[in-house]
N, C-alpha and C positions, 0 to 999 in steps of 0.2 A: 962557501958554500963548498958543496963537497964535491972530491972528487969522481963517488960514483953517481955522482946526477950531472946533468947537460944540463941547460937550456933552449933545452927547445918549446918549440911552441905548436900551437897546433894545426893542421893542415890552413891553405886556406885555398880554396876554393877559385875560379877568374870567376868575373859576370857574368850570368846567361848572357848571349849573343842578341843582340835587338832587333827590333827588327825593321829598322831607320837607320843609315840610308838601305835605301834599299839597291836591290848589285843590279845595276845594264840588265840585265838579259828582266829583267819582270820594269824596266823600266822600256824600254822596248816591246813585251808585254803589252803596257798597259797604255801606249802610241800606238800601235795598231788597231787596241779597240777602242781604244776614243776615234781612231781614222775610220773606223768602219760602225760605232756608232753616229756617227758625224754625217755619213755616206748615209744612213739608214731614215738617217732622219731627215735629210736635204730630197731624197727621193724621196719619201709620206707628203713633203710639202710643194713637193714636185705635183706629185699627183692630188691631195690638197686642189688646188690650185688650178689648173687640169678638169676636175670636177664642176669649178665653179659655177659655168652654169649650163652642168647639168642641177644643178641641187637648187638654184635662181626658179630655171624653164618647173621642176617641177615641185616647188613651193606653186610658181604664179600658175599650174595645170590643178593645186588643189587650194584657191584661192576661185577657179574661172568655176570648179566645180561647186563651191559652196556658193556662190551666186547663180547656178542656174539653178540650187535644188530650191534658191529664196527665190527665185524672181521666171523661177521657166520659160526663159525663152531660148527654144535652143539653137531659133539666126545668130546672138549673139553672139550665141557661146560657140556654134560654127567659126565664126571671125576669128573668136578668139583660137582656137583650138590649133586652126589654119595657119594665123600670122605667132603663135608659139611654135608649129613645130614650123617652124621656118625663120626664124631669128633659131631656134636651138640646137636646128641639123647646120645652119650657115656660120657656126662658133666650132661647129668639127674640121666642118666640110671646107672644100675652095667654094671659090662663091662662084667658079665660071662655071663648076660639076653639079649645082644646086640650084642658084641665080635665076636661072630662063625654066626649070622645068614646071610643065602645069599638066597637067590632067591624068592618064593609066602613064608617063615617064613618071612624074612626081609617083601615081602612086609606088611606081615597081623601084623607084630609088628607094621609097622609104621602107619596102621590107627588103629591101638590099642588108644583109650580117642581120635581121629577126630566125629564131627560132623556130616557127608559125609566118607564110604570109597575116598580119592579122592589115593590113591596107589592101586586100583584096578580097577579102569578105565583108558583107553588105554592111556594115557595121563603120568598115573602115571604108568603103566609098562614097559616106554619107556625106564625108570632108568637103569630096569635090562640088555634088550638091548644094547642102548644107548653109553657107553662107551667101550666095543667091540665089534663100526660097521669101518665102515672102510670110511673112510674120507673122497671118492672121492665119493663115492657111491649114489643112491638114497632117500632122508629122507623124502620127501614129506610122507609119512606114520606116522611121527612125529608130531606132537600137540606138540612146546616146550612153548607156552603159556601153555597151561592145565601142562607141566609139570612145571614147574616152577611157577606155583599157587602152587600146589600138594604141592611143599618144601618151597613155603612160608609157607602155612598155618601149615603146619607139625612145622615151628621153631618159629611160634608165637600165637596154641596153647600148654601150659607146658603139659606132659606126660598123667598129675591126669583128661587132658581135661576142666580144667578153664583155665580162661586168669588170 
């Protein structure tokens, strides 16, 4: 070896900093995000479960409407709609508040929280008389479409008036 040359090696750079394991701050951020995501999923599940009776009632309404279009029996439709509304409202309101209502008090209660008074129109008012009419009678004075629309609106809009 010559005295003028030194035995030097090339520069060795350190290994690049890896992304794993994560720093404690990242773990905290991941935990907060996971907790927030879990909370959102829990709320969505609760809302889904809370709206189950409404979805079922709207499905039943569609079935009753198609049966009416097939058989054209307004009295049977009136009975079905009256029972459907009563059962649908009992799913969201106190039994003492809803179960005993009849006549105009029932219609007023159904209009509560609605953007328009659907059950104080001629279509909605027919809910009171339609189930008790003679099936062989004349139904030209009954607006079935307005009645179905009123029932659909009542079942679609929650009792608080928020969708």
